[in-house]
C-alpha positions in Angstrom: 274.4 136.4 114.4 273.1 132.9 113.9 269.6 131.9 115.1 268.8 128.6 116.9 265.3 128.4 115.3 266.3 126.3 112.2 268.3 123.9 114.4 265.4 123.5 116.9 262.9 123.0 114.1 265.1 120.3 112.5 265.5 118.6 115.9 261.8 118.6 116.6 261.0 117.2 113.1 263.6 114.4 113.6 262.2 113.5 117.1 258.6 113.4 115.7 259.6 111.2 112.8 261.5 108.8 115.0 258.6 108.5 117.5 256.1 107.7 114.7 258.5 105.1 113.2 259.0 103.3 116.5 255.3 103.3 117.2 254.5 102.0 113.7 257.1 99.2 114.0 255.6 98.2 117.3 252.1 98.0 115.9 253.3 95.8 113.0 255.3 93.5 115.3 252.4 92.9 117.7 250.3 91.0 115.2 251.5 87.5 114.4 251.4 85.7 111.2 253.1 83.0 109.2 255.0 80.3 111.0 258.5 81.5 110.2 261.3 79.1 110.4 260.4 75.6 111.8 263.5 73.8 112.8 262.0 70.8 114.6 258.8 69.1 113.5 257.2 66.6 111.2 259.1 66.6 107.8 256.1 65.0 106.1 253.7 67.8 107.0 253.3 70.9 105.0 253.4 74.1 107.1 250.4 76.3 106.4 250.1 80.1 107.0 248.0 81.6 109.7 247.5 85.0 111.3 246.7 85.9 115.0 244.9 89.2 114.9 245.7 90.2 118.5 249.3 89.0 118.8 249.0 85.6 120.4 249.4 86.7 124.0 248.9 83.9 126.5 245.5 83.7 128.3 244.1 86.7 126.3 241.3 86.7 123.7 242.4 86.4 120.0 241.2 85.7 116.5 242.9 82.9 114.6 242.9 83.0 110.8 244.0 79.6 109.5 244.7 79.7 105.8 244.5 76.8 103.3 245.9 77.5 99.8 244.0 76.8 96.7 246.3 74.0 95.6 245.5 72.0 98.8 241.8 72.0 97.9 242.0 70.6 94.3 238.9 68.4 95.0 237.0 71.0 96.9 235.7 70.4 100.4 232.6 69.4 102.4 234.2 69.3 105.9 237.2 70.6 107.7 238.6 68.9 110.8 241.2 70.8 112.9 243.0 68.7 115.6 245.2 70.2 118.3 247.6 68.8 121.0 246.5 67.5 124.4 248.4 70.2 126.2 246.5 73.0 124.5 244.3 74.6 127.2 242.7 77.4 125.2 239.0 77.8 124.6 237.1 78.1 121.4 233.7 79.8 120.7 231.9 77.6 118.1 229.4 80.3 117.5 232.2 82.5 116.2 233.7 80.3 113.5 233.6 81.2 109.8 234.9 79.8 106.6 235.8 82.6 104.1 236.8 82.3 100.5 239.9 84.2 99.6 240.0 85.7 103.1 237.1 88.1 102.3 234.5 88.8 105.0 231.7 89.2 102.6 232.4 85.7 101.1 231.7 83.6 104.1 230.3 80.1 103.4 227.2 78.9 105.1 227.9 76.3 107.8 225.7 73.3 108.6 227.4 72.3 111.8 230.4 73.1 114.0 231.4 70.5 116.6 234.1 71.0 119.2 235.1 67.6 120.7 237.2 68.6 123.7 237.8 65.0 124.8 239.3 64.0 121.4 240.8 67.5 120.8 239.3 68.4 117.4 236.9 70.9 115.8 234.8 69.7 112.9 233.3 72.2 110.5 230.6 71.0 108.1 229.7 73.2 105.1 226.0 73.6 104.2 226.9 73.4 100.5 230.0 71.6 99.2 232.8 73.7 97.9 233.3 72.0 94.5 236.1 74.1 92.9 239.5 74.9 94.3 239.6 78.2 96.2 241.8 79.7 98.8 240.1 79.3 102.2 240.5 81.0 105.5 239.1 79.4 108.7 238.4 82.3 111.1 238.1 81.4 114.8 237.0 84.5 116.7 236.8 85.0 120.4 239.4 82.4 121.2 240.9 82.3 124.7 244.7 81.7 124.1 246.4 78.9 126.0 249.5 79.2 128.1 252.8 80.1 126.5 254.1 77.5 124.0 254.1 76.2 120.5 251.1 74.3 119.2 250.6 72.2 116.1 247.1 72.4 114.6 246.6 69.8 111.9 244.1 70.3 109.1 242.1 67.6 107.4 239.7 68.1 104.6 236.9 65.8 103.3 236.9 66.5 99.6 233.6 67.2 97.7 234.8 65.3 94.5 236.1 61.7 94.5 236.2 59.6 97.6 235.0 61.3 100.7 237.9 60.2 102.8 239.6 62.9 105.0 242.9 64.1 103.5 245.6 65.8 105.7 246.5 69.1 104.0 249.1 70.4 106.5 249.6 72.0 109.9 249.7 75.5 111.4 252.4 76.0 114.0 251.2 78.5 116.5 253.4 80.3 118.9 251.8 81.8 122.0 253.8 84.5 123.7 253.9 85.7 127.3 
């Protein structure tokens, strides 16, 4: 006579693997990064990569990781200016802003000043010491209150450490905030 035990064991193993796979895919999908395909927008602006640690859910707390590649900082940097649209109703915590080299937490640069000008819609980050050589930089905004649902263009300007200290636009991050 045939036993049902091997069939039951196979069925339970299959169900367990399927459950773990679905749970893992959901965890990966919740975090948001890279802008994906941008159909409409400014053709003259380079789209930069970003990452939202907590998924970009409207009106929730989040951590924004704005990335600037090494080739955009050929002349280094002394200051970063991030501007955002007038319909952005989120809130920033200027005490929780960092500038990291190569995205490493232990390689945060010392900051001289962080100014959030809500009226003119920009955040200015001044480095204590100029970054003289080209490095990949990650601007980390922690404890951000996400705005309402929508798409938001954040434009990055950098004041170079070498040559003329005139702000240069390096690109934009296209953030999507979900319901």
